[in-house]
TIZALUM-381673 format. One record per residue (C-alpha): residue number from 0; z, x, y. Coordinates in steps of 0.2 Angstrom, whole numbers, plus 2048, in hexadecimal, padded with zeros to 3 digits. Layout:
BEGIN
num = NUM, up = Z, east = X, north = Y
...
***
This chain:
BEGIN
num = 0, up = 0BE, east = EA8, north = F3B
num = 1, up = 0C3, east = EB0, north = F2B
num = 2, up = 0D6, east = EAE, north = F28
num = 3, up = 0E0, east = EB9, north = F1D
num = 4, up = 0F2, east = EB8, north = F17
num = 5, up = 0F4, east = ECA, north = F11
num = 6, up = 0EC, east = EDB, north = F18
num = 7, up = 0E3, east = EDD, north = F07
num = 8, up = 0D8, east = ECE, north = F0A
num = 9, up = 0D0, east = ED6, north = F19
num = 10, up = 0C4, east = EE4, north = F18
num = 11, up = 0CB, east = EF4, north = F21
num = 12, up = 0BF, east = EF7, north = F30
num = 13, up = 0C1, east = EFB, north = F42
num = 14, up = 0CA, east = EED, north = F4B
num = 15, up = 0D1, east = EE8, north = F5C
num = 16, up = 0E1, east = EDE, north = F57
num = 17, up = 0EA, east = ED1, north = F62
num = 18, up = 0FC, east = ED1, north = F5C
num = 19, up = 108, east = EC3, north = F5E
num = 20, up = 10E, east = EB2, north = F58
num = 21, up = 104, east = EA8, north = F65
num = 22, up = 10C, east = E97, north = F62
num = 23, up = 103, east = E8B, north = F6D
num = 24, up = 0F5, east = E97, north = F72
num = 25, up = 0F9, east = E95, north = F84
num = 26, up = 0F1, east = E9E, north = F93
num = 27, up = 0FC, east = EAD, north = F91
num = 28, up = 0F7, east = EAE, north = F7E
num = 29, up = 0E5, east = EAC, north = F82
num = 30, up = 0E5, east = EBB, north = F8E
num = 31, up = 0EC, east = EC6, north = F80
num = 32, up = 0DF, east = EBF, north = F73
num = 33, up = 0D0, east = EC0, north = F7F
num = 34, up = 0D5, east = ED2, north = F83
num = 35, up = 0D3, east = ED6, north = F71
num = 36, up = 0C3, east = ECD, north = F70
num = 37, up = 0BD, east = ED7, north = F7F
num = 38, up = 0C3, east = EE8, north = F77
num = 39, up = 0BA, east = EE5, north = F66
num = 40, up = 0B4, east = EE9, north = F5A
num = 41, up = 0B8, east = EDB, north = F4D
num = 42, up = 0C5, east = ED2, north = F58
num = 43, up = 0D3, east = ECD, north = F4D
num = 44, up = 0E4, east = EC4, north = F4F
num = 45, up = 0F3, east = EC9, north = F45
num = 46, up = 100, east = EBB, north = F47
num = 47, up = 110, east = EB5, north = F3E
num = 48, up = 115, east = EA5, north = F34
num = 49, up = 121, east = E9D, north = F33
num = 50, up = 127, east = EA0, north = F46
num = 51, up = 132, east = EAF, north = F46
num = 52, up = 140, east = EA7, north = F50
num = 53, up = 141, east = E98, north = F43
num = 54, up = 143, east = EA5, north = F35
num = 55, up = 151, east = EAD, north = F3F
num = 56, up = 15A, east = E9C, north = F40
num = 57, up = 155, east = E97, north = F52
num = 58, up = 14F, east = E85, north = F54
num = 59, up = 13E, east = E87, north = F5B
num = 60, up = 133, east = E78, north = F5D
num = 61, up = 121, east = E7E, north = F5A
num = 62, up = 112, east = E79, north = F66
num = 63, up = 105, east = E7B, north = F58
num = 64, up = 103, east = E7B, north = F45
num = 65, up = 0FD, east = E8A, north = F3E
num = 66, up = 0EC, east = E82, north = F3A
num = 67, up = 0EA, east = E7D, north = F4C
num = 68, up = 0F0, east = E8E, north = F53
num = 69, up = 0E2, east = E96, north = F48
num = 70, up = 0D5, east = E8A, north = F4E
num = 71, up = 0D9, east = E8E, north = F60
num = 72, up = 0D9, east = EA0, north = F5D
num = 73, up = 0C8, east = E9F, north = F54
num = 74, up = 0C1, east = E96, north = F64
num = 75, up = 0C5, east = EA6, north = F6E
num = 76, up = 0B9, east = EB0, north = F64
num = 77, up = 0C4, east = EB8, north = F58
num = 78, up = 0BB, east = EBD, north = F48
num = 79, up = 0CA, east = EBF, north = F3C
num = 80, up = 0DC, east = EBB, north = F3B
num = 81, up = 0EA, east = EC2, north = F30
num = 82, up = 0F9, east = EB6, north = F2E
num = 83, up = 108, east = EC0, north = F2A
num = 84, up = 116, east = EB6, north = F21
num = 85, up = 126, east = EB8, north = F2B
num = 86, up = 136, east = EB8, north = F20
num = 87, up = 147, east = EBF, north = F21
num = 88, up = 141, east = ECD, north = F16
num = 89, up = 132, east = ED1, north = F21
num = 90, up = 13D, east = ED2, north = F31
num = 91, up = 145, east = EE1, north = F29
num = 92, up = 134, east = EEB, north = F29
num = 93, up = 135, east = EFA, north = F35
num = 94, up = 128, east = EFB, north = F43
num = 95, up = 11F, east = F0A, north = F3C
num = 96, up = 11E, east = F02, north = F2B
num = 97, up = 117, east = EF2, north = F32
num = 98, up = 10A, east = EFC, north = F3C
num = 99, up = 105, east = F05, north = F2C
num = 100, up = 105, east = EF6, north = F20
num = 101, up = 0FD, east = EE9, north = F2B
num = 102, up = 0F4, east = EF1, north = F39
num = 103, up = 0ED, east = F01, north = F33
num = 104, up = 0EA, east = EF9, north = F22
num = 105, up = 0DD, east = EEE, north = F2A
num = 106, up = 0D6, east = EFB, north = F35
num = 107, up = 0DD, east = EF7, north = F46
num = 108, up = 0D9, east = F04, north = F53
num = 109, up = 0DD, east = EFA, north = F63
num = 110, up = 0ED, east = EEF, north = F63
num = 111, up = 0EF, east = EE2, north = F71
num = 112, up = 0FF, east = ED8, north = F75
num = 113, up = 109, east = ED1, north = F83
num = 114, up = 113, east = EDD, north = F8D
num = 115, up = 123, east = ED7, north = F85
num = 116, up = 11E, east = ED5, north = F73
num = 117, up = 12A, east = EDE, north = F66
num = 118, up = 128, east = EDF, north = F54
num = 119, up = 131, east = EE8, north = F45
num = 120, up = 143, east = EE9, north = F40
num = 121, up = 14F, east = EE5, north = F4E
num = 122, up = 13F, east = EE3, north = F59
num = 123, up = 13E, east = EF6, north = F5A
num = 124, up = 12B, east = EF6, north = F5B
num = 125, up = 120, east = EF4, north = F6A
num = 126, up = 10F, east = EFB, north = F71
num = 127, up = 117, east = F0C, north = F75
num = 128, up = 11C, east = F0E, north = F63
num = 129, up = 10A, east = F09, north = F5D
num = 130, up = 103, east = F16, north = F6A
num = 131, up = 10E, east = F23, north = F63
num = 132, up = 107, east = F1F, north = F51
num = 133, up = 0F5, east = F22, north = F58
num = 134, up = 0EF, east = F10, north = F5C
num = 135, up = 0E6, east = F0C, north = F6C
num = 136, up = 0F1, east = EFF, north = F75
num = 137, up = 0EF, east = EF3, north = F83
num = 138, up = 0FD, east = EE9, north = F8A
num = 139, up = 0F9, east = ED9, north = F93
num = 140, up = 104, east = ED4, north = FA1
num = 141, up = 10E, east = EC4, north = FA0
num = 142, up = 107, east = EB5, north = FAA
num = 143, up = 115, east = EB0, north = FB6
num = 144, up = 11C, east = E9E, north = FB1
num = 145, up = 112, east = E9D, north = FA1
num = 146, up = 11C, east = E9C, north = F91
num = 147, up = 11E, east = E92, north = F82
num = 148, up = 130, east = E8D, north = F88
num = 149, up = 129, east = E87, north = F98
num = 150, up = 11C, east = E7C, north = F8F
num = 151, up = 12A, east = E75, north = F84
num = 152, up = 134, east = E70, north = F93
num = 153, up = 125, east = E67, north = F9B
num = 154, up = 121, east = E5E, north = F8B
num = 155, up = 133, east = E58, north = F89
num = 156, up = 132, east = E51, north = F9B
num = 157, up = 121, east = E49, north = F98
num = 158, up = 119, east = E54, north = FA5
num = 159, up = 108, east = E55, north = F9C
num = 160, up = 0FE, east = E5C, north = FAA
num = 161, up = 10A, east = E6A, north = FAD
num = 162, up = 10A, east = E6E, north = F9B
num = 163, up = 0F7, east = E6E, north = F9A
num = 164, up = 0F6, east = E7A, north = FA9
num = 165, up = 100, east = E87, north = F9F
num = 166, up = 0F7, east = E84, north = F8F
num = 167, up = 0E5, east = E84, north = F97
num = 168, up = 0E2, east = E74, north = F8D
num = 169, up = 0EA, east = E63, north = F8A
num = 170, up = 0FA, east = E64, north = F7F
num = 171, up = 0F8, east = E5C, north = F6E
num = 172, up = 101, east = E53, north = F60
num = 173, up = 0FA, east = E53, north = F4F
num = 174, up = 0FD, east = E4E, north = F3D
num = 175, up = 0F5, east = E45, north = F2E
num = 176, up = 0F1, east = E33, north = F30
num = 177, up = 0FC, east = E28, north = F25
num = 178, up = 0FF, east = E16, north = F22
num = 179, up = 10A, east = E0D, north = F2F
num = 180, up = 110, east = DFB, north = F31
num = 181, up = 0FE, east = DF5, north = F36
num = 182, up = 106, east = DEC, north = F45
num = 183, up = 0F9, east = DF3, north = F51
num = 184, up = 0EB, east = DEC, north = F47
num = 185, up = 0F2, east = DDA, north = F47
num = 186, up = 0F4, east = DDC, north = F5A
num = 187, up = 0E2, east = DE2, north = F5D
num = 188, up = 0E6, east = DF4, north = F5F
num = 189, up = 0E6, east = DFD, north = F4E
num = 190, up = 0EE, east = E0E, north = F4F
num = 191, up = 0ED, east = E1E, north = F45
num = 192, up = 0FF, east = E23, north = F40
num = 193, up = 102, east = E36, north = F40
num = 194, up = 10E, east = E3E, north = F34
num = 195, up = 112, east = E4E, north = F3E
num = 196, up = 119, east = E5E, north = F37
num = 197, up = 12C, east = E5E, north = F3A
num = 198, up = 12D, east = E6F, north = F43
num = 199, up = 121, east = E69, north = F51
num = 200, up = 127, east = E64, north = F62
num = 201, up = 127, east = E52, north = F65
num = 202, up = 123, east = E4E, north = F78
num = 203, up = 12D, east = E42, north = F82
num = 204, up = 12D, east = E31, north = F7A
num = 205, up = 121, east = E24, north = F83
num = 206, up = 10F, east = E1F, north = F85
num = 207, up = 102, east = E2B, north = F88
num = 208, up = 0EF, east = E2B, north = F8C
num = 209, up = 0E5, east = E38, north = F83
num = 210, up = 0D7, east = E3C, north = F77
num = 211, up = 0D5, east = E3D, north = F64
num = 212, up = 0C6, east = E3E, north = F58
num = 213, up = 0B9, east = E3D, north = F66
num = 214, up = 0C1, east = E2E, north = F6E
num = 215, up = 0CD, east = E2A, north = F7C
num = 216, up = 0DE, east = E25, north = F75
num = 217, up = 0ED, east = E1C, north = F7A
num = 218, up = 0FC, east = E24, north = F71
num = 219, up = 10D, east = E1E, north = F6E
num = 220, up = 11B, east = E2B, north = F6A
num = 221, up = 12C, east = E24, north = F66
num = 222, up = 136, east = E18, north = F5C
num = 223, up = 12C, east = E08, north = F5E
num = 224, up = 13B, east = DFF, north = F67
num = 225, up = 132, east = DEE, north = F68
num = 226, up = 134, east = DED, north = F55
num = 227, up = 145, east = DF5, north = F54
num = 228, up = 13E, east = E05, north = F4D
num = 229, up = 14A, east = E14, north = F48
num = 230, up = 13D, east = E21, north = F43
num = 231, up = 132, east = E2B, north = F4D
num = 232, up = 120, east = E25, north = F4E
num = 233, up = 111, east = E2D, north = F55
num = 234, up = 103, east = E20, north = F56
num = 235, up = 0F1, east = E22, north = F5E
num = 236, up = 0E6, east = E14, north = F62
num = 237, up = 0D4, east = E1B, north = F63
num = 238, up = 0CA, east = E11, north = F70
num = 239, up = 0B9, east = E0C, north = F68
num = 240, up = 0BD, east = E13, north = F57
num = 241, up = 0B9, east = E0A, north = F47
num = 242, up = 0BC, east = E13, north = F36
num = 243, up = 0C9, east = E1A, north = F2A
num = 244, up = 0D4, east = E29, north = F2F
num = 245, up = 0E0, east = E28, north = F21
num = 246, up = 0E5, east = E39, north = F1A
num = 247, up = 0DB, east = E42, north = F27
num = 248, up = 0E3, east = E4F, north = F33
num = 249, up = 0E2, east = E49, north = F45
num = 250, up = 0E4, east = E53, north = F55
num = 251, up = 0E9, east = E48, north = F64
num = 252, up = 0E8, east = E4F, north = F76
num = 253, up = 0F4, east = E48, north = F82
num = 254, up = 0ED, east = E46, north = F93
num = 255, up = 0FA, east = E3C, north = F9D
num = 256, up = 10B, east = E34, north = F9A
num = 257, up = 10A, east = E22, north = F9F
num = 258, up = 11B, east = E1A, north = F9D
num = 259, up = 12B, east = E19, north = F93
num = 260, up = 12A, east = E0F, north = F82
num = 261, up = 134, east = DFF, north = F83
num = 262, up = 137, east = DEE, north = F7B
num = 263, up = 12E, east = DDF, north = F83
num = 264, up = 132, east = DCC, north = F82
num = 265, up = 124, east = DC7, north = F76
num = 266, up = 115, east = DCD, north = F6C
num = 267, up = 10A, east = DC6, north = F79
num = 268, up = 113, east = DD1, north = F86
num = 269, up = 110, east = DE0, north = F7B
num = 270, up = 0FE, east = DDC, north = F79
num = 271, up = 0FC, east = DDB, north = F8C
num = 272, up = 105, east = DEB, north = F8F
num = 273, up = 0FB, east = DF4, north = F82
num = 274, up = 0EB, east = DEE, north = F8A
num = 275, up = 0F1, east = DF5, north = F9B
num = 276, up = 0F5, east = E05, north = F92
num = 277, up = 0E3, east = E05, north = F8B
num = 278, up = 0DC, east = E02, north = F9D
num = 279, up = 0E6, east = E11, north = FA4
num = 280, up = 0E0, east = E1C, north = F95
num = 281, up = 0CE, east = E17, north = F9A
num = 282, up = 0D0, east = E1E, north = FAB
num = 283, up = 0DB, east = E2D, north = FA7
num = 284, up = 0D3, east = E3E, north = FAA
num = 285, up = 0D5, east = E4D, north = F9E
num = 286, up = 0E1, east = E5A, north = FA6
num = 287, up = 0DA, east = E6C, north = FA9
***
């Protein structure tokens, strides 16, 4: 998928555009994007970064990085994407000006969005406004019960299977693999330590079964209480993996929350507990 960061980077041609922020690319978002792909020609997504609510001062925990959002969008058959930089200055752009400078400028003829999507200064723009400006429009009804807010609530509660049903895929954590304390290796369970972007949602602390880099993975999210940790750690032990992941981006699927993190009496007790976690990971099924 070709990704542009200004309208001038895209050739003006007839397009069907899915318009929205699409953080998480959950099932509701997918319906909007798939409707644009079906409408064609040249299905295109116009999306926003940073998240508009964060720019406006609201504390929104993101479900995906921009890179991951674009990967998921590309997987739905979108040919091109325009990432519009959202800023305090941009939020003052009137709806008709946005339509002219960002939609018409790239050749949008059909615009698809969720039924409640608003854009432009003071959220004055919607599909009715675009229809009045000559665009063909398609409103995709909201899917009852599916929202980014509901997914966040499930993840904060460790309800991985429930979050997966709304996403249509397992929830994920991701980041660059950085050097850690190397304790896992000395215990026989070397882990990849992720440095996640600070705006991303961190699920409920605990131990998870999941998948990363083509391997099942036992994942720890939390403060490493056995060693008196006071910093957030996201660590993944990839079963059967041998290699160097340092400096690489790793996307980790969460399949099931296994247990709370906790301190144990000895390192041998810790080794035994990790072995049990690994055994559970081996038998865990991927949700959805």
